[in-house]
N, C-alpha and C positions, 0 to 999 in steps of 0.2 A: 304868382306864388303863394303858397299858403301863409296865413300869419304866422308869427312864432308862437309856439304851443305854450299854454298856461297850465297851472296846476289847482285852481281855484274856481273851475267852472261846475255848475250845477247842473245835471238833468233837468228837462222841460223848463229851458230859457231860451231866450232868443241868442244869446252869446254861445250857448252849447252846440246850436245848429251852425254856427259861422265861424267857429274858432275850434282849433285843435286842443283837446284836453289830454295831457300827458301827465302822469303823476311821477316823481321822481324815483320813487321806490320801486316801479316795475322794472327798472333795470338793474339786473341781479349780476351775480358773479360770472354766469357763464350763459345765461340766455335771457329772456325778458318774461315777465309773467305780470298781468293787471286782472283786478276783477273789471270785467267788462260792464261800461255803464258809468259807475262813479269814479273809477281811476283813469280810464281811457276811453275815447270815444271812436266814430270811424274816422272823424278829420284827423285824430291824433294817430291813429294807426296808419292813414295816407302819410302824414309827416314821418313816421317810423320808416315806411317803405321808401320815402324820400331820402331820409338820413342813412338807411343801410346801402342805397344805391350809391350815394355820394362816398361812403365808407368803401365800398368795393372797388371804384374808380381808384381811389386813393392806393387800394392794392394792387391795381394793375388789372382788374376784370371788369368784366360788364355782362358775362351770361351766367343766369342764376336759375335754379331749380325751386319751384315753389310747389307745395303740396298742402292739405288740409286733412285736421281729424274730424271725427264724426261728432259733431255738437250743432245745436240749432242756428248758432250764430258762427261758425267758423268758416263758412264759404262765404258770408258777406266780410268776414275780416279779411279773409285772403285777397277778395276782390280790391278791397281799400289799400290793401299792402301793394298789391300789384299795381294801382294807380300811382302811388307814390314811386315804385320801381320803376315804371315806363316814363314818368317826369325825369328821373335821374338818367335817362338814357340807356336802360339797360334791356338786355335780351332776354324775355323772361320765358321759361319753360314751364309751363302748368301741366303737371301730372295728376290733377284730381285728387279725390279722396284717396288718403294713403296713410299709412303707418310712418313714425318717423323714420325707421331702417330703410323703408322702400324709398323715401326722399335721398337719404344718404346713397343707396344703391343707384339711382337714378344719377347721382354725379358721377360715376362709374359708367355706367350704361349709355349715359348721352354724353360722355365727354365734358363735362359742364364743371368747373372750378367751383362754383358758390351753392349755397342752398339757404331757403328760409323755409322753415317747416312750421304752419299756423297749429299750435297745439296747447293745451293745458295740460298735457300729460294725464297724470293720475289726481290732477286737482279735482275739487268738486264742482258741479256745473256753476256759472256764473265766471268763472276764471278763464281767461284766455293767453296766449303769449306766442312767442316766436323762439325756435331754435335755429340756430345760424351757423355757418360755417363759411370759410374761404379757402380752406386747404385740407383737401379731401385727404383721410377720413376724419379729420380733428373737426371740433366745433369751436366757436369763439370762447375764448379766455378772459379773464379781467381786464387785460390791456384793450382787447378789442370792444370789449362792452363799456369800457370806459370812455374810450373815441365815439362809439356811436351815441352813448349818452350825451356827451358834449355836443357833437354834431346836431342831434335832436332838439335839446332843449334850448340851444343858444340860436336856433333857427338857421343852422349854417348849411342846409341842403340845398343842392346845387342843382338845377334845372339844367340838362343837356338833349341835344337832339339824338335821335337814331334809336329810341325805345321801339321794342317790339313784344307782340305776345303771340307764342305758339302753344296750343293745346297738344299734348303728346299721349298718344293712346299707347296701349300695351304694355307699359312700364308694371303693372302689377303682375301680370302673367310671367314676364320675364324675372321680376322678383322673386315669385314663388318657385320657379325652376331652378335659379340660382341656388336659392336657400336649401333646396331639397337634393341637388344633383350630385351630391357628394355622399349620400345616404341611400342604400336601399336595403331595407332590414330583413333579415334572414329569420329574424326571431319573432313569433307572433306577439304581439303585445296589445293590450287594451288600454287606451288612453284616454282621461277626459281633458277636454280642452275646455277650458273655463276663460270667458271674455268679458266678463261682468257687462255684455250689450254694449262694449267698446269698440271702437275701430277696428281691432284685432279680429273680432267675428267675422268680418268678411274675406279674411285672407288666411287666418291659422288652420282652419279644419282642412281646407284645400292642400295646405303645404305639408301638413301631416299627412294626408291620404298620398300625396306624392312621394313622401319619406317611406312608405310601405308599412304603416301603421296599421295592423289587422283589424281592429275595431274602434272607432273613435266617437266617443260620447259627448255630443256638443251640448255644452253647458252655457247658457246665456250667451250664446253666438248670434242671437237677432240683434241688429242694431237697434238700439232704442236710446236717443240722447237723453232721456229723463233718468236714465239707470235706476230701474224700477225695483232690483234687488239690494244692490249696494253699490258703492263706488267702485270701479275697474282699478283694483291697487292689490296686488297679490302680495304684499307686505302688511296688510289690513287683516286681523284678525276676523272678521266678518266673511271676507273672502274666503279665508285660508279655511275657515269651519265649513263653509260651503262646499268647498272642493274636497274637504276629508269625508265628508258625508257622500259625496257622489262616489267616490273610491269605494266605500263600504258597500253601497247599494248595487254598484255595477261589476263588483268584485276586480276593479281595475288593476294593471301593473303600478299606475302613478297618474297623477293629475299634473297638467302644466296650465299655468295660469298666466293670462298676458293682461298688461295695464293698458291704459285708455289709449296710448299711442304704439303700443307694440314694440317699445325697446326694452322692456323688462320680463323676465320670466321668473314665476315662482313655482315652487314643487311641493307635492305632497306625495309619499310614497304608498308603497303596497298597502301597508296596516294603517293609513289614514292619518299619518303623521307628518306636519309640515318640516320640510328641511330647509332652514334658511339660507338664501343664497350664498353667503360666505362658507357654509359647510358644504353646501352642494360643490362649491368653488374647490374646497379641498379634495372633494371625492374624485373630481375631475382632474385636479392638478395630479393627483397618485396616479391615476390612470393615464393620463398625458405625458406624465415625466417617465414612464416606463417604455413611452415609444419616441421622446426626445430627451434624450440626457441633457444633463446640465442646463435645463431651460429655466428661464426666468418667469416668475409671477408677480403682479402688482395687485394689492389688495388696498381697499380703505380703511381709515382707522376705524371703522365700527365694526371690522371683522374680527372674526375669532382668532385668538392668539395661538391656535393650533397650527397655524402656518409656520411659526418661527420654531417650533419644537418637534414636528412631525417626522417620525423616523424613516417613514417609507420617502418620503421628500430628501431627505438627507441622504440616504442610500444612493437615489437616483442622480445626486449632485445638484438637485434643484434649489433656487434661491428665489427667496420671496422679499419683497420691498412693501412695507406699509406707506401710503401716500394719503393725499387730502382727498376726502369724500366730495364726490360730484362727478357726473359722468363725463364732463369736459377735463377734469384734472386726471381722473383714471386713464381716460383715453390717451392723453396726451404723455402720460408717464410711462404707458405701455408702449407707444410708439418710439418714444425717446429711447427707452432701453432696449428696444429690440425684443421685448418679452413677447413670449409664447400666447400668454394670455392675462386679461386684467379680470377681476373680480371685486364687485360692489356688493355690500349686504343688502342694498335695496333691490336687489334683482337684475343689474346691469352687468352683463357678461361682454368683455371685448376680446375676440377671437383673432390674433393677427394670423397670416399666411403660415401655414397651408390651410387652415380651419375657416379662418374668415377674412376680412379685408381691414378689419381693426376698429370698427364703429360698432356700437352696442345694438344688439339685436337679438330680440326673443326668439323667433324662430332659428336663428343660427344655434342659439344656446341651445332651444330644444333637441335640434339635430346632434350637438354634441352630447346631449345627455343620453340620446337614444343610441347613439353611436356606441357609448359607452357600455349601455347594458347589452347590446348586441356583441361586444368583445368578451363579455362576462355571461355566456349563457346559462351557467349553472346557478347565477345567483339573482337575488332580487334586489330592488333600489335600497330596500330596509336592511339587506346583509351587507351592503356596501356601508351604510350609514353606521352600523353597528360595529363595524372593523374600525372606525374613527376613535381615538382616545377620547374620553369622556370629558365634555365640557357643555356648562349649561348657560347658554345666550340668550337673552331677553327679546322681544321686540323691540322696534324702535319707538320709542315713545316720545310725543311731542307736546311740551306744554307750550300755550300760547304766549309770544312776546314780539311786541310790535317791531316792525322793520327798523323803525329809526332808532332803536334802543339795544336791539339785539346783540350786536356786536360789542357795546360797551360792557353788557351783562356778563358774556363770555369772558372778556378780558378781566373783570373784576373775579371771575371764578377761577381763572388761571392763575392770577396772581395769589389768590386765597391757597390753592392747591400746592403753589410753589412755597409758600410762606410755611405752611402744614408740615410739606416733607423737610424743609430745611431746619424745622424746629423739632423733628423726631416724631412727628406726629402718627399715630397708627389708625388703620380703619378696620373695625372689627377684628382687633388685636394682630394686624399684618402690617408690617413696614411698606412703604412706598419704595419701590427699587427704580422707577423711571417715570418720568413725564415726557409724554409724546405730544408736541403743542404745535405741528405744522397745520392744524385743523381743529380749533378748540383745545381742550386738553383731554389726553388719555392717561389716566392714572393706573399704571400697572403696580399690582401688589407681588409680596415675594412669593405667594404661591401658584401665580400665574393667572389669578383672578385680575379682573380690571373694572373701572368704570370710566364712562365718555360723556362729556358734555360740550357740544359743539350746537353753532346757529346753523339754521335751515339756510341753504343756498337759494330757495325758491318761493317760501312761504314765511309770514309772519311767525316764527317759531323757533323754539330751541330742539335740540335732538338729543335724547337719552339712550344710552345702551349700557347695560352692564352683563358681566360674563363671570362666573364662578366655575372654578375647578373642582368644587367640593359636591354641591348638590343644589337642585332647583330652591331649597329652602334658602340656602346660603345666598343664591341670586336674589331673590326676593328681598332678603335682608340689604343686601348693599343698596337696592335700590331705595326702599322705606326707611332704612334707618341712616343711611349717609347721603345720597343724591337729593332725594326729594326733600328731605328737611334743610338742606343746603340752600337750594334753589327757592324753597319757600319763603326764606328771609329775605328775597328780592321782590319788592312790590310790583315789578315790571312784569313778573312771571305769573301767567295765570292758569288756567284748567287745561291738563293734559287731553290729548285726543284718545289714549287708551292707556292703561296701567297693566302691571302684572300683579 
């Protein structure tokens, strides 16, 4: 058996080579993320696999799909994880290089209850992690992650006989066919496929071709784990600008951008304007609610307030529920409510039957967007966007805040806004009419504008979003005159990744 994991080991030491290193902060709300090297080593990954195998046995399972994303170290990490799973007596089905939704698909394709996808998603190089689930199409939530943390850090992983490893070919081809088989475009579309040199580049162009896209402009689809141009994150302004330029150069109908593990999709329209995923979600909800009357949609607290006021959704009897940010939370709420779809501002789309299987999948989201355009042959994507009510929503902005203190800082901000509201305080002359505190605090103002502060679920950061119903300048004032100064008074809050 492995020694009990420690958190105080340093690389390039004897102990680092003979003991598992596992920092406690890597166990996050619904998946695991560490800096590989200083926060977890290969023996630590093996201990994680042993703990995960022990947990799924507790849950009555032993068969598990594993896959890995395209980074220089991901295969090694998957192999170390597999060693731990085998020690725990698990039957491991290795599908090889994959995007996360391909691993989720494999749970259905191979009739396998559990999944462990080695990926750092859109995080920068140096990060690694595992997305896990044992109840398809759901992934772990706080309860499962808390139990996994307890098993791993306390050395409670249990060795069992019966472990086996099977390498399963053909899953990628079946995944592409499954994502594309509901769509055969009748409208000739020119589409930019932007992959940021991440894992999706191996699969997205093939899937779009299968969907019937007339012309596919491949942008950074060659796999390169150095990410030479930018990090594959379609919520990041650098990638969005590159997508916009490509649309204009190639006179494309739209650009679809996929993140590092292919479970998110970002969109730029025919005019080169980015449409954040919550607005794309609203456009899709309008379209889908015409086909599925009285549908329910779930959106995260970072998403536009227009879902609650949209007249088209009201006409079609649609209901919208705002819920916690995070792919696991929205996925679970969408399943719990039997919602037709869930949308998250970061670009996760959750399509339940008959559109998808309920898990977040960038290609299924792309197919839904292309199907919508096919149903509206006389309209461009920019036309559908312009038909929405006006709201000016910021990028997601993330100031650094250490994992150890970020939730405490957010608790302080919630308390401040609660007291401010109760005292009759106003923000840029507007009353506070509601505080949504299911995930940080979303401060709703009397004109429909709002500001949000929450803790990131997977990085040492806070997340800030603002929306104005008035103007882009007013949106910027909400950030620079309200949220940024308030957070600046907290010494634990550092530099932003981007600002408006």
